[in-house]
C-alpha positions as CSV (number, residue, x, y, z in Angstrom):
1,M,134.7,92.4,101.6
2,K,132.4,91.9,98.6
3,N,131.2,94.7,96.5
4,E,127.8,94.3,96.9
5,A,125.0,96.7,95.6
6,A,122.9,98.5,98.3
7,P,119.4,97.0,98.2
8,L,116.8,98.7,96.2
9,P,114.0,100.5,98.1
10,L,110.2,99.2,98.4
11,R,108.4,101.4,96.1
12,V,104.7,101.9,97.0
13,T,102.3,103.6,95.1
14,T,99.0,104.9,96.2
15,T,96.7,107.8,95.8
16,N,97.6,111.1,96.8
17,A,94.8,111.4,99.2
18,F,95.8,108.0,100.9
19,A,99.4,108.9,101.0
20,S,98.9,112.1,102.8
21,R,96.3,111.1,105.0
22,W,97.1,107.4,106.0
23,L,100.2,106.2,104.9
24,V,102.6,109.1,105.4
25,P,101.7,109.7,109.3
26,R,102.5,105.9,109.9
27,L,106.0,106.1,108.3
28,P,107.5,106.7,111.6
29,L,106.1,103.2,112.9
30,W,107.4,101.4,109.5
31,R,110.8,103.1,110.2
32,A,110.9,101.7,113.8
33,A,109.7,98.2,112.7
34,Q,111.6,97.9,109.5
35,P,114.8,100.1,109.8
36,E,116.8,98.1,107.2
37,I,113.9,98.5,104.4
38,D,114.2,101.9,102.5
39,L,110.7,103.0,101.3
40,D,109.8,105.2,98.6
41,I,106.3,106.5,98.3
42,I,104.9,107.3,94.8
43,G,101.7,109.5,95.5
44,T,100.0,109.6,92.2
45,D,96.2,109.3,91.0
46,E,97.6,107.8,87.9
47,L,97.9,104.1,87.4
48,I,101.5,102.8,87.7
49,D,102.3,99.7,85.5
50,L,103.9,97.0,88.5
51,C,104.6,94.7,85.5
52,A,106.9,97.2,83.9
53,G,108.8,97.5,87.4
54,D,107.7,101.2,88.0
55,A,106.7,100.4,91.3
56,D,106.9,97.1,93.9
57,V,103.2,97.6,95.5
58,A,100.3,99.6,94.5
59,I,97.3,100.7,96.7
60,R,94.3,101.9,95.4
61,Y,90.3,102.1,95.9
62,A,88.1,100.1,93.9
63,R,84.5,98.9,94.0
64,S,85.9,95.5,92.8
65,P,89.2,94.3,93.0
66,P,90.9,94.4,89.4
67,K,91.9,90.9,88.1
68,A,95.7,91.7,89.0
69,A,95.0,92.3,92.6
70,V,96.5,89.8,95.1
71,F,95.6,91.1,98.4
72,E,92.3,93.2,99.6
73,L,93.8,95.4,102.1
74,C,90.3,96.7,103.7
75,R,86.7,97.2,102.8
76,D,84.4,100.0,103.4
77,R,80.6,100.6,102.9
78,Y,78.6,103.8,102.4
């Protein structure tokens, strides 16, 4: 048997409001669909440095995507 390290969790950072109102209520669906992937939710309104390895994915609201954004999750209008 190989001495393999446990896989690291997927670390997602988002605002406290988005985490509590949208993301956390949907976690049971995530767990059912991806039971082998551990997930850490980092709820903070502070920006976390993805390049430094503080998180793997950042979900933020912005009027225009930052230069480092790779994927636009959704859009809304007022």
